[in-house]
VOROGU-198535 format. One record per residue: x, y, z of N, C-alpha, C in turn. Coordinates in steps of 0.05 Angstrom, whole numbers, m for minus. Layout:
N
     n_x     n_y     n_z    ca_x    ca_y    ca_z     c_x     c_y     c_z
       X       Y       Z       X       Y       Z       X       Y       Z
...
END
This chain:
236
     n_x     n_y     n_z    ca_x    ca_y    ca_z     c_x     c_y     c_z
    m643   m1862    2659    m629   m1838    2659    m649   m1801    2669
    m672   m1819    2666    m695   m1804    2676    m702   m1780    2664
    m718   m1769    2679    m739   m1747    2657    m716   m1727    2635
    m701   m1723    2640    m684   m1712    2628    m682   m1719    2599
    m670   m1742    2602    m658   m1763    2579    m688   m1761    2555
    m709   m1766    2574    m730   m1773    2561    m749   m1741    2539
    m738   m1727    2557    m740   m1693    2540    m726   m1692    2524
    m693   m1699    2524    m684   m1700    2507    m679   m1713    2488
    m683   m1739    2488    m682   m1766    2456    m703   m1758    2437
    m696   m1759    2421    m710   m1753    2404    m743   m1761    2401
    m752   m1749    2388    m782   m1757    2388    m790   m1785    2369
    m769   m1788    2349    m780   m1810    2326    m755   m1828    2324
    m768   m1855    2312    m750   m1876    2317    m730   m1871    2290
    m705   m1882    2295    m690   m1883    2277    m681   m1899    2259
    m686   m1898    2238    m684   m1920    2209    m670   m1912    2184
    m657   m1941    2175    m638   m1931    2150    m655   m1910    2137
    m686   m1911    2129    m693   m1896    2108    m691   m1859    2112
    m696   m1866    2152    m700   m1838    2158    m685   m1815    2146
    m650   m1817    2141    m642   m1791    2137    m650   m1786    2112
    m667   m1793    2098    m670   m1770    2067    m694   m1763    2071
    m715   m1768    2096    m732   m1761    2101    m723   m1736    2120
    m705   m1738    2135    m694   m1718    2155    m689   m1700    2137
    m673   m1701    2117    m660   m1676    2092    m689   m1666    2080
    m712   m1685    2082    m727   m1667    2063    m737   m1649    2088
    m748   m1654    2113    m764   m1644    2129    m744   m1623    2134
    m725   m1625    2137    m696   m1590    2140    m709   m1576    2120
    m709   m1592    2088    m710   m1566    2068    m720   m1554    2063
    m744   m1567    2073    m780   m1550    2073    m770   m1532    2096
    m773   m1536    2128    m774   m1513    2141    m760   m1494    2137
    m729   m1501    2132    m718   m1483    2121    m725   m1459    2094
    m729   m1478    2077    m738   m1459    2053    m767   m1443    2060
    m795   m1449    2075    m802   m1434    2090    m796   m1405    2102
    m773   m1417    2124    m760   m1400    2138    m756   m1375    2122
    m742   m1373    2095    m723   m1367    2086    m747   m1347    2064
    m764   m1365    2059    m787   m1345    2044    m800   m1322    2063
    m804   m1325    2087    m820   m1313    2105    m808   m1284    2097
    m774   m1280    2098    m768   m1255    2104    m745   m1253    2087
    m725   m1240    2088    m705   m1238    2082    m681   m1273    2082
    m674   m1282    2062    m665   m1307    2054    m637   m1303    2066
    m633   m1293    2087    m605   m1292    2096    m609   m1290    2131
    m594   m1310    2144    m602   m1321    2165    m589   m1293    2184
    m572   m1274    2180    m562   m1256    2187    m592   m1230    2196
    m608   m1232    2179    m630   m1210    2177    m658   m1225    2188
    m657   m1254    2185    m680   m1267    2192    m680   m1281    2206
    m696   m1281    2239    m699   m1297    2253    m708   m1322    2254
    m727   m1332    2245    m737   m1351    2250    m718   m1372    2220
    m706   m1360    2200    m680   m1376    2180    m663   m1385    2201
    m656   m1366    2225    m636   m1370    2240    m635   m1398    2260
    m654   m1397    2269    m671   m1410    2287    m672   m1441    2271
    m693   m1450    2250    m691   m1470    2232    m666   m1480    2230
    m648   m1461    2220    m623   m1473    2209    m611   m1486    2239
    m616   m1469    2255    m596   m1487    2280    m618   m1512    2294
    m630   m1508    2285    m649   m1529    2297    m633   m1559    2285
    m645   m1546    2254    m631   m1583    2231    m602   m1574    2231
    m583   m1558    2242    m548   m1574    2251    m553   m1584    2266
    m566   m1579    2289    m567   m1598    2316    m580   m1627    2311
    m590   m1640    2288    m593   m1659    2274    m572   m1676    2261
    m546   m1657    2247    m526   m1663    2241    m541   m1669    2201
    m560   m1645    2186    m569   m1640    2179    m550   m1630    2156
    m535   m1633    2134    m507   m1625    2120    m522   m1596    2109
    m494   m1584    2108    m494   m1559    2102    m501   m1548    2069
    m494   m1576    2055    m502   m1569    2029    m534   m1566    2026
    m553   m1590    2045    m585   m1590    2048    m589   m1562    2054
    m572   m1544    2073    m589   m1521    2086    m586   m1496    2063
    m556   m1501    2046    m560   m1483    2035    m580   m1480    2013
    m587   m1510    1996    m602   m1522    1971    m626   m1504    1972
    m623   m1505    2004    m657   m1498    2010    m668   m1465    2013
    m640   m1446    2015    m644   m1428    2017    m635   m1410    1993
    m625   m1428    1975    m624   m1416    1943    m642   m1421    1930
    m655   m1440    1935    m687   m1448    1931    m706   m1425    1932
    m704   m1414    1953    m720   m1384    1967    m713   m1362    1948
    m684   m1359    1952    m675   m1343    1926    m682   m1346    1905
    m692   m1366    1895    m684   m1360    1863    m724   m1360    1864
    m736   m1345    1881    m767   m1342    1880    m788   m1371    1871
    m780   m1387    1878    m801   m1413    1887    m827   m1400    1891
    m845   m1413    1876    m862   m1421    1879    m883   m1432    1901
    m862   m1455    1899    m875   m1478    1919    m885   m1471    1950
    m902   m1480    1961    m914   m1476    1990    m919   m1499    1995
    m921   m1490    2027    m919   m1517    2045    m946   m1507    2069
    m962   m1529    2073    m982   m1514    2098    m979   m1532    2116
    m974   m1523    2146    m966   m1538    2166    m995   m1548    2181
    m989   m1571    2189   m1025   m1594    2206   m1003   m1600    2228
   m1030   m1597    2245   m1025   m1615    2270   m1044   m1631    2272
   m1042   m1660    2276   m1058   m1688    2291   m1049   m1696    2314
   m1075   m1705    2333   m1079   m1716    2347   m1077   m1744    2354
   m1070   m1764    2367   m1074   m1790    2369   m1078   m1795    2400
   m1088   m1823    2406   m1082   m1848    2425   m1074   m1871    2408
   m1053   m1881    2426   m1035   m1909    2419   m1043   m1925    2433
   m1023   m1939    2430   m1029   m1967    2456   m1012   m1957    2482
   m1033   m1971    2506   m1040   m1966    2530   m1041   m1935    2532
   m1058   m1918    2513   m1062   m1888    2521   m1044   m1870    2518
   m1016   m1880    2500    m996   m1872    2498   m1009   m1846    2473
   m1004   m1823    2491   m1010   m1794    2472    m985   m1799    2443
    m999   m1785    2423    m985   m1771    2404    m984   m1756    2384
    m975   m1739    2377    m980   m1715    2361    m968   m1714    2339
    m979   m1708    2314    m958   m1713    2299    m957   m1682    2272
    m938   m1672    2274    m945   m1650    2258    m924   m1652    2225
    m942   m1643    2212    m944   m1641    2176    m934   m1613    2163
    m927   m1620    2139    m911   m1590    2130    m914   m1605    2099
    m930   m1606    2085    m945   m1612    2059    m954   m1586    2048
    m943   m1601    2019    m963   m1576    1996    m985   m1591    1996
    m995   m1619    2000   m1028   m1626    1998   m1032   m1636    2023
   m1044   m1609    2038   m1054   m1619    2069   m1077   m1647    2062
   m1092   m1646    2048   m1109   m1668    2055   m1086   m1697    2053
   m1073   m1698    2033   m1059   m1719    2038   m1043   m1729    2051
   m1034   m1699    2071   m1021   m1709    2093   m1032   m1721    2113
   m1060   m1720    2115   m1074   m1713    2134   m1090   m1752    2135
   m1089   m1760    2109   m1095   m1780    2101   m1078   m1807    2112
   m1047   m1792    2108   m1025   m1817    2102   m1020   m1812    2133
   m1015   m1799    2150   m1023   m1794    2182   m1045   m1810    2194
   m1059   m1804    2182   m1086   m1821    2192   m1079   m1852    2191
   m1074   m1859    2171   m1077   m1889    2165   m1055   m1895    2169
   m1029   m1883    2170   m1015   m1899    2189   m1017   m1914    2217
   m1032   m1882    2232   m1035   m1884    2261   m1056   m1913    2254
   m1081   m1905    2257   m1102   m1933    2253   m1090   m1942    2247
   m1079   m1958    2221   m1072   m1990    2216   m1061   m2001    2244
   m1048   m1986    2255   m1032   m2000    2277   m1042   m1994    2302
   m1062   m1998    2308   m1076   m1989    2330   m1084   m1963    2339
   m1082   m1941    2335   m1087   m1918    2351   m1120   m1912    2336
   m1118   m1892    2344   m1142   m1870    2342   m1141   m1841    2340
   m1160   m1833    2320   m1153   m1793    2327   m1172   m1786    2358
   m1152   m1779    2366   m1160   m1765    2404   m1151   m1745    2407
   m1160   m1732    2431   m1150   m1698    2435   m1132   m1719    2465
   m1101   m1701    2450   m1085   m1699    2472   m1065   m1686    2475
   m1071   m1657    2465   m1048   m1634    2473   m1056   m1633    2502
   m1071   m1637    2515   m1065   m1625    2546   m1051   m1643    2567
   m1039   m1660    2553   m1016   m1686    2562    m987   m1669    2555
    m985   m1651    2549    m966   m1640    2533    m966   m1603    2538
    m934   m1602    2541    m934   m1569    2544    m915   m1564    2536
    m918   m1543    2516    m898   m1528    2492    m880   m1510    2507
    m852   m1518    2502    m824   m1506    2521    m803   m1508    2495
    m784   m1482    2499    m763   m1481    2487    m741   m1512    2496
    m724   m1521    2488    m706   m1535    2499    m678   m1532    2484
    m656   m1526    2499    m632   m1533    2494    m617   m1547    2499
    m598   m1560    2490    m586   m1585    2496    m560   m1583    2491
    m528   m1585    2505    m510   m1578    2496    m490   m1591    2510
    m472   m1592    2509    m446   m1610    2520    m444   m1597    2540
    m441   m1605    2569    m430   m1588    2597    m438   m1601    2622
    m429   m1589    2636    m434   m1595    2671    m435   m1577    2698
    m431   m1555    2669    m432   m1536    2696    m461   m1529    2698
    m472   m1547    2705    m514   m1535    2709    m526   m1510    2730
    m511   m1516    2752    m516   m1485    2771    m505   m1470    2764
    m487   m1459    2750    m464   m1442    2740    m494   m1427    2705
    m495   m1444    2696    m519   m1430    2673    m542   m1433    2684
    m551   m1449    2704    m583   m1435    2712    m588   m1406    2728
    m561   m1402    2741    m561   m1382    2760    m553   m1360    2729
    m535   m1362    2712    m531   m1333    2687    m555   m1332    2679
    m572   m1356    2674    m603   m1354    2656    m621   m1329    2667
    m622   m1338    2701    m632   m1333    2714    m636   m1300    2713
    m606   m1300    2723    m598   m1268    2720    m602   m1249    2696
    m599   m1263    2678    m608   m1254    2647    m642   m1251    2646
    m656   m1255    2664    m686   m1246    2660    m699   m1273    2645
    m682   m1302    2637    m702   m1307    2621    m718   m1332    2634
    m741   m1333    2622    m768   m1351    2635    m758   m1379    2635
    m738   m1380    2654    m729   m1417    2659    m755   m1431    2677
    m757   m1456    2649    m768   m1475    2666    m755   m1498    2690
    m734   m1511    2676    m719   m1527    2691    m689   m1520    2676
    m662   m1527    2697    m648   m1535    2677    m628   m1569    2694
    m620   m1579    2678    m623   m1606    2678    m597   m1610    2677
    m580   m1633    2687    m558   m1644    2675    m566   m1682    2671
    m551   m1689    2651    m557   m1714    2643    m526   m1727    2625
    m519   m1745    2656    m493   m1750    2645    m475   m1713    2635
    m466   m1718    2615    m445   m1697    2609    m467   m1673    2591
    m494   m1676    2580    m508   m1664    2572    m517   m1641    2588
    m528   m1613    2582    m543   m1598    2613    m566   m1587    2586
    m590   m1597    2601    m619   m1595    2586    m624   m1564    2601
    m629   m1538    2577    m647   m1528    2585    m675   m1523    2582
    m689   m1515    2603    m722   m1518    2587    m735   m1493    2596
    m738   m1480    2574    m748   m1449    2576    m783   m1436    2558
    m787   m1428    2573    m814   m1416    2556    m803   m1407    2520
    m834   m1426    2513    m822   m1421    2476    m813   m1389    2473
    m834   m1372    2480    m821   m1338    2473    m790   m1338    2481
    m780   m1349    2501    m751   m1346    2513    m733   m1362    2492
    m747   m1373    2481    m720   m1398    2460    m697   m1382    2455
    m694   m1362    2437    m671   m1344    2420    m659   m1334    2445
    m676   m1314    2458    m662   m1301    2486    m635   m1318    2491
    m646   m1346    2508    m635   m1362    2524    m609   m1366    2506
    m609   m1380    2486    m588   m1381    2457    m562   m1361    2466
    m582   m1337    2455    m560   m1317    2459    m548   m1317    2489
    m562   m1310    2509    m546   m1318    2540    m524   m1338    2542
    m525   m1356    2530    m509   m1387    2527    m486   m1382    2518
    m492   m1367    2489    m477   m1363    2471    m459   m1347    2487
    m467   m1322    2483    m440   m1293    2515    m431   m1320    2531
    m437   m1342    2541    m410   m1360    2560    m395   m1375    2549
    m394   m1372    2517    m374   m1392    2512    m385   m1414    2493
    m421   m1424    2504    m440   m1447    2486    m443   m1445    2456
    m422   m1453    2450    m422   m1449    2409    m446   m1462    2399
    m448   m1494    2410    m460   m1519    2395    m481   m1528    2408
    m505   m1527    2402    m530   m1540    2408    m524   m1561    2396
    m530   m1583    2412    m543   m1614    2398    m577   m1603    2394
    m589   m1595    2420    m614   m1591    2408    m624   m1561    2412
    m639   m1552    2398    m643   m1514    2401    m670   m1512    2390
    m695   m1514    2402    m717   m1515    2389    m747   m1516    2398
    m769   m1516    2397    m790   m1505    2408    m801   m1537    2405
    m813   m1557    2431    m814   m1583    2435    m844   m1579    2447
    m862   m1605    2446    m879   m1607    2459    m873   m1636    2475
    m866   m1621    2502    m851   m1641    2523    m876   m1651    2532
    m876   m1686    2542    m897   m1695    2550    m893   m1689    2587
    m924   m1688    2603    m927   m1685    2625    m918   m1701    2640
    m929   m1715    2632    m925   m1754    2650    m915   m1778    2628
    m902   m1793    2626    m905   m1818    2611    m918   m1839    2616
    m927   m1855    2597    m926   m1878    2594    m919   m1893    2583
    m909   m1915    2601    m893   m1941    2594    m907   m1958    2575
    m891   m1975    2571    m898   m1992    2547    m873   m2016    2537
    m887   m2044    2534    m868   m2060    2538    m877   m2083    2525
    m865   m2095    2509    m881   m2130    2499    m888   m2118    2467
    m914   m2127    2462    m924   m2119    2435    m939   m2094    2439
    m937   m2083    2456    m947   m2058    2457    m928   m2036    2445
    m896   m2042    2458    m876   m2032    2453    m874   m2038    2420
    m870   m2054    2413    m868   m2070    2377    m896   m2043    2371
    m918   m2050    2365    m934   m2036    2352    m925   m2004    2359
    m924   m1997    2370    m925   m1968    2376    m891   m1964    2369
    m870   m1974    2366    m846   m1965    2348    m856   m1975    2319
    m867   m1990    2313    m876   m1985    2281    m890   m1972    2276
    m909   m1954    2289    m915   m1934    2281    m901   m1912    2282
    m880   m1903    2305    m858   m1882    2292    m849   m1890    2269
    m838   m1906    2262    m824   m1913    2239    m843   m1910    2215
    m853   m1914    2215    m874   m1904    2190    m880   m1885    2183
    m885   m1871    2209    m887   m1837    2211    m854   m1825    2204
    m836   m1836    2203    m810   m1823    2207    m805   m1827    2179
    m816   m1843    2154    m805   m1852    2131    m834   m1835    2111
    m853   m1818    2131    m878   m1805    2117    m858   m1786    2105
    m869   m1767    2076    m854   m1743    2074    m866   m1722    2075
    m894   m1723    2089    m914   m1706    2100    m903   m1696    2128
    m889   m1715    2139    m889   m1715    2177    m859   m1696    2174
    m859   m1670    2191    m854   m1655    2196    m839   m1666    2228
    m858   m1669    2245    m838   m1666    2284    m866   m1682    2284
    m860   m1710    2305    m878   m1724    2323    m861   m1726    2351
    m877   m1725    2366    m882   m1722    2398    m903   m1741    2410
    m884   m1749    2429    m900   m1767    2444    m887   m1779    2472
    m913   m1797    2489    m904   m1793    2521    m897   m1821    2523
    m885   m1837    2507    m888   m1870    2510    m856   m1868    2519
    m861   m1882    2540    m830   m1884    2553    m821   m1926    2550
    m795   m1931    2530    m802   m1953    2533    m776   m1963    2551
    m775   m1995    2548    m760   m2011    2566    m732   m2024    2567
    m725   m2013    2535    m700   m2019    2520    m686   m1992    2529
END
């Protein structure tokens, strides 16, 4: 499916246990965004962006509303963000973002998962570029690209992957791009978030692929992990 599909694809493996972890990650991020300002998405851009991001990953309305109500209730709970870099099988790069009420626990948990399965801590950030990614259903790629450029949006690329359009913009242009697209009739986004996009991909197969997927699955189920970015490309 090409590079567009690799950028579009979710970074973490899908497992049965992952749904509750997904809701936990969404709840923490929405709660923190709501606490950062007004707990009203109409008045809080960070909260509005967080809601849009997690709605695109099929997080339910109830989960979103509970997180906002928790912030409105004045909860003193707080989370600290962390980012850890690893090199795994066949030199595949791995970035793990955490959001936890215990930063030391989060670091130990992530490091243990990766190193026990053959990875090691290493600087890999240079293998990625931060970008705003918007994905939505459509086929009018050229029209979308022209509209964004004419609206002075800092566009890196616009690609068509089957019946989905993948827009890659500068991180600072994400919300402006979303507003422009909404004005053209795009009302629902499959993805609308800042991502760490690989500059190149590392192909994995056989035992390397199995081990790397085991890392992703374990990270998916870790309560402190917020997001995982990698540059591995699988054969299946």
